[in-house]
N, C-alpha and C positions, 0 to 999 in steps of 0.2 A: 601383239608385239610390235613396237615401233621399228622403223628402218634402222635407227641408230643401234637399238638392242640387237637386231638381227645381224647388222654388220659386225658388232663386237663378238657375237657368238661365232660367226663365220671366221673371224680372225683368230679366235682362240682355237677352233678346230683346225684351222690351217697351221697355226703355230704348233699344235700337238703333232701333226703329221710331219711337218718340216723338221721339228725338233727331234722326233724319233729317227728320221733319216740322217740328221746331222750326227746323232749319237752313234749310229751304225757306221758312219764314215770315220768317226774319230777313234772308236774303240780299238781298231787294229794298231793305231799309233799312240795309244794312251801312255805307254811307258816312255816313249821318246818325248812326248809333250810334258809329262810330269818331270822328267829329267831336265828338260829345257827350263821349266819353271823354277826348279831348285837351283840350277846353275845361275839363272838370271837373278834370283834373289841374292845369291852370294856375291856376284861380281857387279851388282848395280852401283855400289859406291865408286868403284873404279871407272865405270862407264860415265857417271856423272862428272867426274873430274876431267876425263878426257873429252867429253862432249862440250864442256865449257870452253875448252881451248880449240878443239878441232871441228866442232859442229856435231849434231846428233848422228848423222849417218856415218861419217868418218870415225867419230869417237866410238860408236858401237862396233864397227868393223875392227878397229884397233883393239878393243876390249876382247873380242872373240879370238883374235890372233894371239894376243898375250895369254889368254886362258888356255888355248890349245898348247902353246909352247911351254908354259910354266906348269900346268896341271895335268892336262890330258896325256901328253906324251910320256912324262915320268910315271904317271899312273899305269899306262899300258905296259911300260917296261917292267915296273915292279910286279905287276900281275903275271907277265910272261915268265919272269925269273922265279916267282913263287910257284907257278905251275910246274916248272922243270924241277925245282927242289922238292915239291910234293911227291913227284914220281920217285925221286931219289930216296926220300923218307920212306915211301911205301916199299921200295926194294930193300932198304936197310931193315925194315921191321919184319920182313919175311924170315923164315927159318933158314939159317946159313947152311945147314946140312940137308936141305930138302932134296937136292939133286942126288946126293949120295944115298939117301934113304930110298929114293925111287929106283936107283940103279940096283940096290940090294934086293928090292922086292920084285924087280922085273922077271928074274928066272922063276920065282914061285908063282907069279901071275900067269906065266905061260902054262903051268900045270893045271890051271883051273879051266875046265872045258867051257866054251861058250855055246850054249844051245843055239841051234839054227833058228829057232823061233825068235831069239833075241837079236840076231844079226841084223835083220831088216829094221826093227825099231831103233837100234843103236845107230845104224848108218843114217837113218832119217833124222835122228836127233842131232847128230853131228852136222849133217847138211843144213838143218834148220839153224843151228848155232852160227855156222859160217855165214849163211845168208843174212842172219840177223846183224852180225857184225858189219858186213858189207852195206846193209841197208842203213845202219846207224852212221857209217862214214859218209854215205851218199846224202843222208839227211843233213849232216853238218855242212857239206858242200852246197846242198840245195838251200840252206838257210843263209848263205852269203848274200844273194841278191836282196833278201828281206832285211838283212843287217844294213846293207848300203842304203836302201830306201829309208829305213829308220834313221840313219845318220843324216840324210838330207833333210828329213822332216825336223829332226832335232836342231840342226843348224839354222834352218829358216825360222822355226819357232823361237829359238834363242835370240836371233837377230831382232825380230819384231817385238818380242817381249821387252828386250832391253831398250830399243829405240822408242816404242810407243806404249811402254808399260804404264806410265802415268795417265795417258789418255784412256787406256783400257780401264784403269781403276776409276777414273772420273766417269766413264760411261756406266760402269757398274753402279756407282753411287746414284746416277740419274735414273737408271732403268729399274733399280730395286725399290719397291714400295716400302721403304723403311725410313724412319725419321733419322736425321743426321746424327743424333747422339747414339742411337743403336748401331748405325752403320760404323761410326767411329770406334765403338766398342768391339765390334766384330773384326774390324781391320787390325786394331791394336792387339787383340787376342791372337789372331792368326799370325801376326808378326812375332809375338812372343813365343808361340808354339813352334814356328819355323826356326827361330833362333835356338830354342832349346834342343829340338830334334836334330837339326842339321849342323849347327855350329857347336852348341854346348857338348852334346854327346860325342860328336866326332873329334872335338878337341881333346876331351878326356881320353877317349880310346886311342887317339894318335899319340898322346904323351905316354900312355902306358905301354903301347907297342914299341915306341922308341926306347924307353927305359928297359923293357924286357930284352930287346935286341942287344943293348949295351951290356947287360948282365950276362947274356949267353955268350957274347964275344969274349968277355973277360974270363969265363971258365972254359972256353974252347969248344962250345957247341957248334956243330956244322948246320948248314942250311938255314941260316938265321933269317933270310928274307921270308921264307915260308912261315917260320914261327912268328915273325913280326906281323905278317898279314893275318895269320890265325888269331894272334892276340888282339889285333885291332878289331876284327869281326866279333870275337867273343866279348871284348870289353864294351861293346855297345849294349850288352845285356846287363841290367842292374844285378847287384849281389854277386853274380858269378864272376864277371870281369876277367882280369888277366890271371887271377890265381889258378884258373883251370888249366893254364899252360905251364906256369913256373912250378906249381906244387908237384905235378907228376915228374917234372924234370928233377926236382929234389929227390924224389923217391928213386928215380933211375940212377942218379949219382950214388946214392947209398947202396943200391944193389950191386953196382960195379966196383964198389970199394973206394970211391972218391969222397971220403967223409969230409975233409976240409972244404972242398968245393961245394958239397951239399949244404953244409952249415952256412957258408958264405952266401949261397943263393937263397937260402931260407931267410936269412936276416935281410938281405937286399930286397927280396921280393915282398916281404911283409912290411918293411919300413919305407922303402923308396917307391917300388912299383905300385903296390896297393895303397900306400899312404898318399901318393900323388893325387888320388881322387879327391881327398879332403882339401887339397890346396888349389887344384885347378878348377874344379867344378864351381865353387863359389865365385871365382873370378869371371868365368865365362857366362854364368847364369845371372849376372847383375842386370842384364837387359832382358833376359828371357824369363822362363818360369820353370820351376822344378817339377818335372813330370812325375806323376804317381808311378811307382814301380809296376803295379799291375797294368796300368794303361800303357806303359812303355813296352812291357813284354808282349801283351796281346797285340799292340799296334805293330810291333816289329814282325812277329810271326805271321799275323794275319795279313800285314802289308806285303810281306815277301810272297806268300801264297797267292795273293791277288794281283800284285803289280810287279813281281820279280824283285831284282836287286834294289830298285828305287823305292820299293815299299819299306825298306829299312827306315826311311826318313818320312815317307808320306803317311804310313800307317798310324804312328803316334799322333801326328797332326790331325788326321781325320777323327780319331777318337776324342782328342782334346777339344776339337772344334764342335763335335757333336754334344759334348757336355756343356760347352758354352751356349749353344743354341737352346738346350733345355733350360739353362739358367736364365737366359733372356726371356723365354716364354713364361717361366715361372716367376719372373721378377726378382730373381736372386742376384745379388751383386757379386762380382768377382772378388775372391780373396787375394791376398798378396801372392800366394803360390798354391799349387796343388800339393798339399803337405803329404808326406809319406805316411 
């Protein structure tokens, strides 16, 4: 073996070791890094305009500040309000006479003797339950430092992806042993998948959530922020969409005797809310690609289980890109869309 071959082998072995260590270092912050990549992809056009006037560093900083003020803060407020209203919905859904039933049964329960043999296990079970609740609360508090560290990683990654993203892509092009045509195809396909998963589906879900909230406000439904967030999340799933929220609402209105409101919501939900998909999706998908329903569902659920919330958008992209890599290796050309 020549010295050149030996040096190349050593470098490959060293790259394997260092690469494995790098993966171990990155994995704890993978969610923050993926979220930074998605946000950088969305706000890159804003950064380019600001950087042309203010310079790359100042323009990137201004873009992050604008993103935090316009997007992150309202998002945090909406999530907080939705969480409070979710608790209110849970309390409303409980049986209204549960306390009265428990009060009526308490004298009879006192007549049932508790064997001494069960006193110890019952006490231990109660103690375990209390300790479990305390442990869960402490776990949430203990997770705050990790959240803060993840936020710092997210902000730093977002800054450098925005400022040096083009240089990073150029480095990938030079370091990847692919011909320019294949690399251009992968980059274009990744862009189309990101647009479909992040922009296209989010836009459709957002429109349906807003329309659902408007309809609920019109018929006097309470806790509309919670129902709007629930509609948004469920609308990310194909076929199911917003109907899983407004259809049960129609049934509830019928049960409580509000027949005109139920009929109005049924017509509004079928024509306006669900029909908005046919109007909005073609508009936002002009740049992207129509993801296959199976790929979308598997990508969303698999992405959430693997990456957390950010997996809602990363999962479908990963599956779509895997299909593209198979097509490249098999010599299959991309069609105009992933037909349903």
